C-alpha positions in Angstrom: 0.0 0.0 0.0 1.4 3.3 -1.0 0.7 6.6 0.7 0.7 10.0 -0.8 3.5 12.1 0.6 2.4 15.1 2.6 2.9 18.4 0.7 5.9 20.3 1.9 5.0 23.2 4.1 5.4 26.5 2.4 8.2 28.6 3.7 7.0 31.5 5.6 8.3 34.9 4.4 11.2 36.3 6.4 10.1 38.8 9.0 10.8 42.4 8.2 13.9 43.8 9.9 13.3 45.2 13.3 13.3 49.0 13.6 16.7 50.4 14.5 15.0 52.5 17.2 14.4 49.2 19.1 18.1 48.3 19.2 19.6 49.2 22.6 23.1 49.5 21.1 22.0 52.0 18.5 20.0 53.9 21.1 23.1 54.3 23.2 25.0 55.5 20.2 22.2 57.8 19.2 22.1 59.4 22.7 25.8 60.0 22.6 25.7 61.6 19.1 22.7 63.7 20.1 24.4 65.0 23.2 27.6 65.9 21.2 25.5 67.7 18.6 23.6 69.6 21.2 26.8 70.6 23.0 28.4 71.7 19.7 25.4 73.9 18.9 25.0 75.3 22.4 28.5 76.7 22.9 28.3 79.7 20.4 24.8 80.5 21.7 25.9 80.5 25.3 29.0 82.6 24.5 26.6 85.0 22.7 24.8 85.3 26.0 28.1 86.1 27.7 28.5 89.0 25.2 25.0 90.3 26.1 25.9 90.1 29.8 29.2 92.0 29.1 31.3 89.1 30.4 32.9 88.8 26.9 33.5 91.4 24.2 32.6 91.0 20.6 36.3 90.7 19.5 36.8 88.1 22.3 33.8 86.1 21.0 35.3 86.1 17.5 38.7 85.0 18.8 37.2 82.2 20.9 35.0 80.9 18.1 37.9 81.0 15.7 40.0 79.0 18.1 37.3 76.4 18.3 37.2 76.1 14.5 40.9 75.8 14.3 40.9 73.1 16.9 38.2 71.2 15.0 40.1 71.4 11.7 43.4 70.4 13.4 41.9 67.4 15.1 39.5 66.0 12.6 42.2 64.3 10.4 44.1 63.1 13.5 40.8 61.6 14.8 40.2 59.8 11.6 43.6 58.1 11.6 43.3 57.2 15.3 39.8 55.8 14.8 41.1 53.5 12.1 44.2 52.6 14.1 42.5 52.0 17.5 39.1 51.3 18.9 36.5 53.7 17.6 34.8 53.6 21.0 38.0 54.6 22.7 38.5 57.6 20.3 34.9 58.8 21.0 35.5 58.4 24.8 38.7 60.4 25.0 37.8 63.1 22.5 34.5 63.7 24.2 36.2 63.8 27.6 38.6 66.4 26.2 35.7 68.5 25.1 34.0 68.0 28.5 37.2 69.2 30.3 37.2 72.4 28.2 33.8 73.5 29.7 35.0 74.3 33.2 38.1 76.0 31.7 35.8 78.2 29.7 33.8 79.0 32.8 36.9 79.8 34.8 38.2 82.1 32.1 34.9 84.0 31.5 35.4 87.6 32.4 38.9 86.9 33.8 41.3 85.5 31.1 40.7 85.6 27.4 43.8 83.5 26.9 42.4 80.7 29.0 39.1 80.9 27.1 40.9 80.7 23.8 42.8 77.6 24.8 39.7 76.0 26.2 37.8 76.7 23.0 40.5 75.1 20.9 40.4 72.1 23.2 36.6 71.9 22.8 36.9 72.1 19.0 39.6 69.4 19.0 37.4 67.1 20.9 34.5 67.8 18.6 36.6 67.3 15.5 38.2 64.0 16.7 34.9 62.4 17.6 33.1 63.1 14.4 34.8 60.5 12.1 34.8 58.1 15.0 31.1 58.4 15.4 30.6 57.8 11.7 32.7 54.6 11.8 31.1 53.5 15.0 27.7 53.7 13.4 28.8 51.2 10.7 30.1 48.9 13.4 26.9 49.1 15.5 24.1 49.0 12.8 23.7 46.3 10.2 23.7 47.5 6.5 20.0 47.1 5.9 19.1 49.6 8.7 21.9 52.2 8.3 19.8 54.6 6.2 17.2 54.6 8.9 19.9 55.0 11.6 21.5 58.0 9.8 18.1 59.6 9.4 17.5 59.2 13.1 20.8 60.8 13.9 20.2 63.8 11.7 16.6 64.2 13.1 18.1 64.4 16.6 20.5 67.1 15.5 17.9 69.1 13.6 15.4 68.8 16.5 18.0 70.1 19.0 18.7 73.0 16.7 15.0 73.8 16.5 14.2 73.5 20.2 17.6 74.5 21.6 17.2 78.3 21.5 14.0 78.2 23.4 15.3 75.7 26.0 18.6 77.7 26.4 16.7 81.0 26.8 14.5 79.4 29.5 17.5 78.1 31.3 19.3 81.5 31.0 16.4 83.0 33.0 17.4 80.9 36.0 21.1 80.1 35.5 24.1 82.2 34.8 26.5 81.8 31.9 29.1 79.8 33.9 26.5 77.3 34.9 25.3 76.9 31.3 28.9 76.3 30.2 29.2 73.5 32.9 26.0 72.1 31.4 27.7 71.9 28.0 30.5 69.9 29.7 27.8 67.5 31.2 26.5 67.0 27.6 30.0 66.0 26.5 30.2 63.5 29.4 27.0 61.9 28.1 28.6 61.8 24.6 31.7 60.1 26.1 30.0 57.5 28.3 26.7 56.7 26.5 27.8 54.8 23.4 28.6 51.1 23.7 31.4 49.1 22.1 30.9 48.7 18.4 30.3 45.2 17.1 31.8 43.4 14.0 28.8 44.4 11.8 30.9 46.3 9.3 33.4 43.5 8.7 31.6 40.3 9.3 28.2 41.0 7.8 28.9 42.8 4.5 31.1 42.4 1.5 30.8 45.9 0.0 33.3 46.9 -2.7 35.6 48.5 -0.1 35.6 45.3 2.0 36.5 43.2 -1.0 39.4 45.6 -1.8 40.8 45.3 1.7 40.4 41.5 1.6 42.4 41.3 -1.7 45.1 43.5 -0.3 45.4 41.4 2.9 45.5 38.2 0.8 49.2 38.7 0.1 50.1 37.8 3.6 47.2 35.4 4.3 45.1 32.8 2.4 43.2 34.5 -0.3 39.5 34.5 0.0 37.1 36.0 -2.5 34.0 37.6 -1.1 30.8 35.7 -1.7 27.7 37.5 -2.8 24.5 36.8 -0.9 21.0 37.8 -1.8 20.2 41.3 -0.6 17.0 43.1 0.2 15.4 45.8 -1.9 17.3 48.4 0.0 20.5 49.3 -1.9 22.6 49.4 1.2 22.1 45.7 2.1 25.0 43.3 1.4 26.7 40.4 3.0 30.1 38.8 2.7 32.0 35.6 3.5 33.8 35.0 6.7 37.0 34.7 4.9 36.7 38.3 3.8 36.1 39.3 7.3 39.1 37.4 8.5 41.2 39.1 5.9 40.0 42.5 7.0 40.9 41.6 10.6 44.5 40.7 9.8 46.7 43.3 11.5 49.0 45.2 9.2 52.4 46.6 10.1 52.1 49.9 11.8 52.9 52.8 9.5 53.4 56.5 10.2 50.6 59.0 10.6 51.2 60.7 7.3 51.3 57.4 5.4 48.0 56.3 7.0 46.3 59.6 6.2 47.5 59.4 2.6 46.2 55.8 2.5 42.8 57.3 3.4 43.1 59.7 0.5 43.8 56.9 -1.9 40.8 55.0 -0.6 38.6 58.1 -1.2 40.0 58.3 -4.8 38.8 54.8 -5.5 35.2 56.1 -5.4 34.6 58.7 -8.1 31.1 59.3 -6.7 32.6 60.4 -3.3 35.0 62.9 -4.9 32.1 64.3 -7.0 29.8 64.5 -4.0 32.5 66.3 -2.0 33.0 68.9 -4.7 29.3 69.5 -5.0 29.0 69.8 -1.2 31.8 72.3 -1.0 30.2 74.4 -3.7 26.8 74.5 -1.9 28.3 75.2 1.5 31.1 77.6 0.6 29.0 79.6 -1.9 25.3 78.9 -1.4 25.1 78.6 2.3 27.7 81.3 2.9 25.9 83.7 0.6 22.5 83.2 2.2 24.0 83.5 5.7 25.3 87.0 4.8 22.5 88.1 2.6 19.4 87.0 4.5 19.9 89.3 7.5 20.5 92.2 5.1 17.5 91.5 2.9 15.3 90.9 5.9 16.2 94.3 7.3 16.4 96.4 4.1 13.7 94.9 1.8 11.1 93.7 4.3 11.9 96.0 7.2 11.6 93.3 9.9 13.6 90.6 11.5 10.7 88.2 11.2 11.7 87.0 7.7 15.2 86.0 9.1 13.8 84.0 12.0 11.0 82.4 9.9 13.3 81.4 7.1 15.9 79.8 9.4 13.1 78.0 11.3 11.6 76.8 8.0 15.0 75.4 6.9 15.3 73.3 10.1 11.7 72.1 9.8 12.3 71.2 6.2 15.4 69.2 7.2 13.4 67.3 9.7 10.8 66.5 7.0 13.5 65.4 4.6 15.0 63.1 7.3 11.6 61.5 7.9 11.1 61.0 4.1 14.5 59.5 3.4 14.3 57.2 6.4 11.7 55.2 4.4 12.4 56.2 0.8 14.7 54.0 -1.3 15.2 55.7 -4.8 16.4 53.3 -7.5 19.0 55.9 -8.5 19.9 57.1 -5.0 22.9 59.1 -6.1 20.9 61.1 -8.7 18.1 61.7 -6.2 20.7 62.9 -3.6 22.3 65.3 -6.0 18.9 66.7 -6.9 18.2 67.3 -3.3 21.6 69.0 -2.8 21.0 71.2 -5.8 17.6 72.2 -4.4 19.5 74.5 -2.0 19.8 76.9 -5.0 16.2 78.0 -4.5 17.3 79.8 -1.3 19.6 82.4 -2.9 17.3 82.5 -5.9 14.4 83.6 -3.7 16.6 86.4 -2.1 17.4 87.8 -5.5 13.8 88.6 -6.5 11.3 91.0 -4.9 8.9 88.3 -3.8 6.5 88.0 -0.9 8.2 86.9 2.4 6.2 83.7 2.3 8.1 82.7 -0.9 11.4 83.2 0.9 10.3 81.0 3.8 9.0 78.3 1.5 12.3 78.3 -0.5 14.2 77.8 2.7 11.9 74.9 3.7 12.6 73.3 0.3 16.3 73.8 0.8 16.1 72.1 4.2 14.3 69.1 2.7 16.8 68.8 -0.1 19.9 68.9 2.1 18.8 65.9 4.1 17.8 64.0 1.0 21.5 64.3 0.2 23.1 63.9 3.7 21.5 60.7 4.8 22.2 58.6 1.6 25.7 60.2 1.5 26.6 59.0 5.0 25.0 55.6 4.3 26.8 55.1 1.0 30.1 56.1 2.7 29.6 53.5 5.4 28.7 50.9 2.8 31.2 51.4 0.1 34.4 52.5 1.9 36.7 49.8 3.2 35.9 49.4 6.9 39.4 49.9 8.1 39.6 53.2 6.3 36.1 54.5 7.0 37.1 57.0 9.7 39.9 58.5 7.6 37.6 59.0 4.6 34.9 60.5 6.8 37.5 62.9 8.2 38.2 64.1 4.7 34.5 64.8 4.3 34.3 66.9 7.5 37.7 68.6 6.8 36.9 69.8 3.3 33.2 70.7 3.9 33.7 72.4 7.3 37.1 73.8 6.4 36.1 75.7 3.4 32.9 77.1 4.9 34.8 79.9 6.8 36.6 80.8 3.6 33.3 81.2 1.8 32.0 83.4 4.7 35.1 85.5 4.6 34.9 86.1 0.8 31.2 86.6 0.4 30.8 89.7 2.5 33.5 91.7 0.5 32.1 90.4 -2.8 28.6 91.7 -1.8 30.1 95.0 -0.9 31.9 95.3 -4.3 29.5 93.7 -6.7 26.2 94.1 -4.9 23.8 91.5 -3.4 22.0 90.4 -6.6 25.0 89.5 -8.8 26.6 87.5 -6.0 23.4 85.7 -5.2 23.0 84.9 -8.9 26.4 83.3 -9.2 25.9 81.3 -6.0 22.5 80.1 -7.0 23.9 79.0 -10.4 26.7 77.1 -8.6 24.2 75.3 -6.4 22.2 74.1 -9.4 25.1 73.4 -11.8 27.8 71.8 -9.7 25.6 69.0 -8.3 24.2 68.4 -11.8 27.7 68.0 -13.1 28.6 65.7 -10.2 25.7 63.5 -11.1 27.3 62.8 -14.5 30.4 61.3 -12.9 30.7 57.5 -13.3 29.3 55.6 -10.3 27.4 58.7 -9.1 24.0 57.4 -10.1 23.9 54.8 -7.3 26.7 56.1 -5.0 28.3 52.7 -5.7 30.7 51.1 -8.1 27.9 48.8 -9.3 24.2 49.1 -9.6 22.0 47.6 -6.9 21.3 43.9 -7.4 17.6 44.3 -8.1 18.2 46.9 -10.9 20.8 44.6 -12.6 18.3 41.8 -12.4 15.7 44.0 -14.0 
């Protein structure tokens, strides 16, 4: 007697990945990053209150803020090398502790010693600069590839949210606390940034075989058994990939210690392997050094001279932050098929801000233009950070991220220094026209660079299959 075999049970579909907001390791990292962002934003605001209370002069404020910027630029490259050479968690800890130690020094020097305040501001900037690339690399170690875009969106939402609510909160605290106490509060925020994040896992090396990982594995194969990365099926999200354990072992092989300069140059060579990264960096510099700098100088003048009120200035800056929050919410879920082109389109949208200031339009048009610019900047930022974490070799990620911060942040003061004299010589409208054109054209040109369409050396798997 024969029996009919029972039909095989249908495989149940894989459950959707758990939200990154439910991951305790990410929440600790998010808390640390948020605290560092809030402390970074709060320091200039609190020092401005010191000027209002006549504890610090205007020239002294400029000197202190310049020292903080110099400390940031000096430390960001050092932090990138150290974060690739040592534990990213340790670099975050010690750099944030250095920034925390600067707060009581600032409080002690307030109204007494400008030299001490200048030194403390440089120390605070150095701590901020050193921890930025380490936080970027630690995100890649903590969050698996499929959830990194959501994680980066959550990070930027926290920063934008603190920017939006921070002035009101600080003004309320200033009604009850003096400036020295507020400076000590900034130090407490840096302590949270130092202590909150946990130790990063092996997500970046053991769970993905992105092009950068494969490159590192092939380089390490000269001293170990060669192991080709193995492609696994990915999800629809373009930032999902997996790799073989052999590739992870190759990445983990310690290489002979080289000098600081050699390691930094190695990071530059890694950045040059990715044409989309160089193109995006050029577009970002154009928008920040020209578009953002021009609008920062022109908006207060136009708000005062054309509209006769400071309301336009306040409303436009608020709209920009709200728009950035909306953009982060959208990109947390959105997965464009051509994410690079979509990101460059978002970056180019900043051009509507200087364009609106050129024309005699209703104030509501200016406010709406700034909201569009805010949405666009996050449609670029979040995929940009996610692609860098995915494509760059894990052992060089912090150095490449430090190049990003060094170039974009380093050239912004140069743009601010040049825009004001240019407006005085040529007038507001011609300068705004040139800056608006640069915001539109440079990202469009960057989108034509090979590999820029997907922020990757190859198209996503689902598009190749199609």
